C-alpha positions in Angstrom: -69.1 114.1 185.1 -67.1 115.2 182.1 -68.2 113.5 178.8 -66.2 110.6 177.6 -66.0 112.3 174.3 -64.0 115.2 175.7 -60.6 114.8 174.2 -59.0 116.6 177.1 -60.2 114.1 179.7 -58.2 111.1 180.9 -59.4 107.9 179.3 -61.8 106.0 181.6 -60.8 102.5 182.7 -63.4 99.7 183.0 -62.6 96.3 184.5 -64.5 93.2 183.1 -64.2 90.2 185.4 -65.0 87.0 183.5 -63.9 86.1 180.0 -66.9 84.1 178.8 -69.2 85.3 176.0 -71.0 87.8 178.2 -67.8 89.4 179.4 -66.2 89.5 176.0 -69.3 91.1 174.5 -69.3 93.8 177.2 -65.6 94.4 176.5 -66.3 94.8 172.8 -69.0 97.4 173.4 -66.9 99.3 175.9 -63.8 99.4 173.7 -65.9 100.7 170.9 -67.1 103.4 173.3 -63.6 104.7 173.8 -62.7 103.4 177.3 -59.7 101.3 178.3 -60.9 97.8 179.0 -59.1 95.2 181.0 -60.5 91.7 181.2 -59.6 89.5 184.2 -60.3 85.8 184.4 -59.3 83.1 186.9 -58.6 80.5 184.2 -55.4 80.2 182.0 -57.5 81.4 178.9 -60.8 82.9 178.1 -63.9 81.2 176.6 -63.2 77.8 178.0 -66.8 76.8 178.6 -67.7 78.4 175.2 -65.2 76.1 173.5 -66.3 73.0 175.3 -70.0 73.7 174.6 -69.1 74.0 170.9 -67.2 70.7 170.8 -70.1 68.8 169.3 -71.2 71.7 167.1 -71.3 75.4 168.1 -75.0 76.2 168.5 -75.2 80.0 168.2 -78.9 80.7 168.3 -82.2 79.6 166.9 -84.2 80.6 163.8 -87.7 80.0 165.1 -90.2 82.9 165.1 -89.1 85.6 167.6 -92.2 85.3 169.8 -91.5 81.5 170.2 -87.9 82.3 170.8 -88.7 84.7 173.7 -91.1 82.1 175.2 -88.1 79.9 176.0 -87.1 82.2 178.8 -90.2 81.4 180.9 -90.9 83.5 183.9 -87.9 85.8 183.1 -89.1 86.7 179.6 -90.0 90.2 180.7 -86.4 90.8 181.8 -84.6 89.0 179.0 -86.8 90.3 176.1 -85.5 93.9 176.2 -81.9 92.6 176.0 -82.7 90.4 173.0 -84.6 93.2 171.3 -81.2 94.9 171.1 -79.3 91.8 170.1 -81.7 89.4 168.4 -80.9 86.1 166.7 -80.6 87.9 163.4 -78.3 90.5 164.9 -76.1 87.7 166.4 -75.8 86.0 163.0 -74.9 89.4 161.4 -72.3 89.9 164.2 -70.8 86.4 163.5 -70.7 87.1 159.8 -68.8 90.4 160.5 -66.1 88.2 162.1 -65.7 86.4 158.8 -67.6 83.3 159.9 -70.4 81.9 157.8 -73.5 80.3 159.4 -76.3 78.0 158.4 -79.6 76.8 159.8 -79.8 73.2 160.6 -82.9 70.9 160.2 -83.9 71.6 163.8 -83.9 75.3 163.2 -80.7 75.8 165.2 -78.0 78.1 163.8 -74.4 77.0 163.6 -71.1 78.2 162.1 -70.6 76.5 158.7 -67.7 74.5 160.0 -69.6 73.8 163.2 -66.6 74.8 165.3 -66.2 77.3 168.2 -62.5 77.8 168.1 -62.2 79.8 164.8 -65.0 82.2 166.0 -63.3 82.7 169.3 -59.9 83.3 167.7 -61.4 85.9 165.3 -63.2 87.6 168.2 -60.2 87.8 170.4 -58.1 89.2 167.6 -60.6 92.0 167.0 -60.8 92.7 170.8 -57.0 93.0 171.1 -56.9 95.3 168.0 -59.4 97.5 169.8 -57.1 97.8 172.7 -58.7 95.3 175.1 -56.1 93.9 177.6 -56.4 90.4 179.0 -55.1 89.2 182.5 -55.3 85.5 183.0 -55.0 83.5 186.2 -56.4 86.5 188.1 -59.1 85.3 190.6 -61.3 88.0 191.9 -61.5 88.1 195.7 -63.9 91.1 196.2 -63.2 94.6 197.3 -61.0 96.0 200.0 -62.2 98.6 202.5 -61.3 101.4 200.1 -63.5 99.8 197.3 -60.5 98.6 195.3 -60.8 95.3 193.4 -58.7 92.5 194.9 -57.2 89.7 192.9 -55.2 86.5 193.6 -52.5 86.1 190.9 -49.6 83.8 190.3 -47.4 86.7 191.4 -49.4 87.3 194.6 -52.2 89.6 195.6 -53.0 92.5 193.3 -55.3 95.5 193.6 -57.1 97.2 190.7 -58.9 100.5 190.6 -61.5 101.1 187.9 -64.1 103.7 186.9 -66.7 100.9 186.5 -66.8 97.2 186.8 -68.6 94.5 184.8 -69.1 91.2 186.6 -69.5 88.3 184.1 -68.6 85.4 186.4 -70.9 82.7 185.1 -73.2 80.4 187.0 -72.5 77.2 189.0 -72.0 74.5 186.4 -68.7 73.1 185.0 -66.6 74.5 187.7 -63.4 73.1 186.1 -64.0 75.6 183.3 -64.4 78.6 185.6 -68.1 78.8 186.5 -67.6 77.8 190.1 -69.9 80.4 191.8 -67.2 81.6 194.2 -68.7 85.1 193.6 -71.9 84.3 195.5 -70.6 85.0 199.0 -68.7 88.1 197.7 -71.9 89.7 196.6 -74.0 88.3 199.4 -71.7 90.1 201.8 -72.8 93.3 200.1 -76.5 92.4 200.7 -77.1 91.7 197.0 -80.2 89.4 196.7 -79.1 86.1 195.0 -81.5 83.3 194.2 -80.0 79.9 195.0 -78.1 78.3 192.1 -79.8 75.2 190.8 -78.9 72.7 188.0 -80.5 73.5 184.6 -80.4 71.5 181.4 -79.4 68.6 183.6 -79.8 64.9 183.9 -81.9 63.1 186.5 -81.5 60.0 188.7 -83.9 57.1 188.4 -82.7 54.1 190.4 -82.2 51.6 187.7 -81.7 47.9 188.5 -78.2 46.7 188.4 -78.9 44.6 185.3 -80.5 47.5 183.4 -77.7 49.9 184.4 -75.0 47.5 183.2 -76.8 46.4 180.0 -78.2 49.7 178.8 -76.1 52.5 180.4 -74.9 54.8 177.6 -77.6 53.7 175.1 -79.5 56.4 173.1 -83.2 56.3 173.1 -84.3 57.7 169.8 -87.7 58.5 168.3 -89.6 58.8 171.6 -91.9 61.3 173.2 -92.2 62.4 176.8 -95.4 63.5 178.4 -95.5 65.5 181.6 -98.7 66.2 183.4 -98.8 69.9 184.4 -98.7 71.0 188.1 -101.9 72.9 187.3 -104.5 70.3 186.5 -106.4 72.7 184.3 -103.7 72.8 181.7 -103.0 70.1 179.0 -100.1 67.7 179.4 -96.8 68.8 178.0 -95.5 66.6 175.2 -92.1 66.7 173.5 -90.6 64.4 171.0 -86.9 63.7 170.4 -84.2 61.5 171.9 -82.2 61.1 175.1 -79.6 58.9 176.7 -79.8 56.2 179.4 -77.0 56.7 181.9 -75.8 54.5 184.7 -77.7 56.8 187.2 -80.7 57.8 185.1 -81.4 59.9 182.0 -79.9 62.9 180.2 -79.9 64.4 176.8 -81.7 67.0 174.7 -85.2 65.8 175.3 -84.6 65.6 179.1 -82.9 69.0 179.1 -85.9 70.6 177.4 -88.1 69.6 180.4 -85.5 69.9 183.1 -86.7 73.1 184.7 -90.2 71.8 185.3 -88.9 68.4 186.4 -86.4 69.9 188.8 -89.1 72.1 190.4 -91.6 69.2 190.6 -89.0 67.1 192.4 -88.3 70.0 194.8 -92.1 70.3 195.6 -93.1 66.6 195.6 -89.9 64.7 196.2 -90.1 63.0 192.8 -91.5 63.6 189.3 -93.1 61.0 186.9 -92.9 61.3 183.2 -94.5 59.0 180.6 -92.6 57.7 177.7 -94.2 57.1 174.3 -91.9 54.5 172.7 -93.8 54.7 169.4 -94.8 58.3 169.1 -95.8 58.0 165.4 -98.1 55.1 166.0 -101.7 55.6 167.2 -102.7 53.6 170.3 -105.2 51.4 168.5 -102.6 50.2 166.0 -100.2 49.3 168.8 -103.1 47.4 170.5 -103.9 45.5 167.3 -100.3 44.5 166.7 -99.6 43.5 170.3 -102.8 41.4 170.4 -101.8 39.3 167.4 -100.9 35.7 168.2 -97.2 35.3 169.0 -97.1 31.5 168.9 -93.9 30.1 170.3 -92.0 33.4 170.0 -90.8 35.2 173.1 -92.3 38.6 173.9 -89.1 40.3 172.8 -89.3 38.6 169.4 -93.0 39.4 169.1 -92.5 43.1 169.9 -89.6 43.4 167.5 -91.5 41.6 164.7 -94.9 43.4 165.1 -93.8 46.8 166.3 -90.1 47.1 165.6 -89.3 47.5 169.3 -85.9 46.2 170.3 -82.8 46.9 172.3 -83.1 49.6 174.9 -86.8 50.2 174.3 -87.6 46.5 175.0 -85.2 46.7 178.0 -87.2 49.7 179.4 -90.4 47.7 179.1 -88.9 44.8 181.1 -87.5 47.3 183.6 -90.6 49.2 184.3 -93.6 47.0 183.4 -94.9 44.4 185.9 -94.5 40.9 184.6 -98.2 40.3 184.8 -98.8 43.1 182.2 -96.8 41.3 179.6 -99.6 38.7 179.3 -102.3 41.3 178.9 -102.0 42.8 175.4 -104.1 45.8 176.3 -102.0 46.8 179.3 -98.8 46.2 177.4 -99.9 48.4 174.5 -100.8 51.2 176.9 -97.4 50.8 178.6 -95.7 51.2 175.2 -97.6 54.4 174.6 -97.4 55.8 178.1 -94.6 54.1 180.1 -94.3 55.7 183.6 -90.7 56.6 184.6 -90.1 58.2 188.0 -87.3 60.6 188.4 -85.8 60.9 191.9 -83.4 63.8 191.8 -81.5 66.1 189.4 -77.9 65.3 188.9 -75.4 67.6 190.7 -75.1 71.2 189.4 -71.5 70.8 188.3 -72.7 68.2 185.8 -75.4 70.5 184.4 -75.0 72.4 181.1 -76.1 75.6 182.8 -77.6 76.8 186.1 -80.7 78.6 187.2 -80.7 81.3 189.9 -78.2 84.1 190.5 -78.3 87.8 191.0 -82.0 88.9 191.1 -83.0 91.3 188.3 -84.8 93.2 191.0 -81.4 94.2 192.4 -80.5 95.8 189.0 -81.5 98.8 187.1 -82.6 98.5 183.4 -79.0 98.8 182.4 -77.9 95.9 184.6 -76.2 98.0 187.2 -76.5 96.9 190.8 -78.5 99.7 192.5 -76.8 99.0 195.8 -73.3 99.3 194.1 -73.2 102.1 191.6 -70.8 101.5 188.8 -70.9 97.7 189.2 -72.8 95.8 186.5 -73.7 92.2 186.2 -74.3 90.1 183.1 -74.5 86.6 181.7 -75.3 83.4 183.4 -74.7 84.9 186.9 -78.1 86.6 186.5 -81.3 84.8 187.7 -82.7 83.3 184.5 -82.5 80.0 182.6 -83.3 78.7 179.2 -83.1 75.3 177.3 -80.3 74.4 175.0 -80.7 75.3 171.4 -78.9 78.6 171.2 -81.1 80.4 173.7 -78.4 80.4 176.4 -75.6 81.9 174.3 -77.8 84.5 172.6 -79.1 85.8 175.9 -75.6 85.8 177.5 -74.2 87.8 174.6 -77.2 90.2 174.6 -76.8 90.8 178.3 -73.1 91.5 177.7 -74.0 94.1 175.2 -76.6 95.7 177.5 -74.1 95.8 180.4 -71.4 97.4 178.2 -73.9 100.0 176.9 -75.0 100.6 180.5 -71.5 101.3 181.6 -71.0 103.8 178.8 -74.2 105.6 179.7 -73.3 105.7 183.4 -69.9 107.0 182.8 -71.3 109.8 180.6 
């Protein structure tokens, strides 16, 4: 094939389907490589999930040591690491700075834009893409290919067909369907015999089966300064312990501390029908100190007053004890102290995938070459959350999506050459 750099050749055309961070990053690399890029998206505007995810503070990436950063990708680390080697957390920050957006590192190590907002970053990015010649086509839903291999779209004006020299699929996972990640692409690729791991909720909440009283009294309350312990499936490994906070919901639990453990909890429930975690309601207190304080005479005070006076336990933490501890254990200081330090909570099911922050599963890496091209469909590349990987919140999702977008864009350029 004639080189892209041959001034006499017709400019190559590449179609990017999906206007999230992965698709936009692929478009940027492609435009810089000298091809005509057209981005198609089913929604009225691009980056809708990106904007909503940044509503409470746009978490770009994480500043922890690189090896620890890579460990967040679990079993898919071998596939994700080469992508991040080309677009590391430091490279992402430099890229953001080149858009005129300053960043800072928060106390948790997470990296944010100085103003904490996603919208200014997206506006600057889209402006740069348009200046580079990228064209955007909104409300164009991809329907697959026709018999001639032409891309088919449903548009407000009716059916449309598009021919391209290469295609980048950046169609997202299965969470937050209202923002575009509705997984309608799954049957389109399955028809082409592309191996796809089932989409599952990731960074999700879980159902517990609260009593009606507890649900009405404490639904929506934040549980702060707690730790969660999870016994490993492999009994030879130490228990996993993480400290932070989460939220009591009407149906169960959700929030950052739960999300950090969600993959293991989801898989445990799939295998055993349920998963039990232990809550340490006073993670900074040694057990003996809790035993000593609980055992002090309470006189005429109620147990709630006694726990608040001696341990500072009140509100939702006391409510959890009442919900989960047998009444007989409240008159046994030793049992009560152990419950405070290791309160069993059984999780029954993950919440639906559409409520999850992200999804696991997707196009198997084994179906792709190292440049993210489908080996069964030459010229078709996949990127972003539609690939079979997952990571916790904390900047890991966005960084890997953007890194995979860059890899796919570079892969297209190499393939066209």
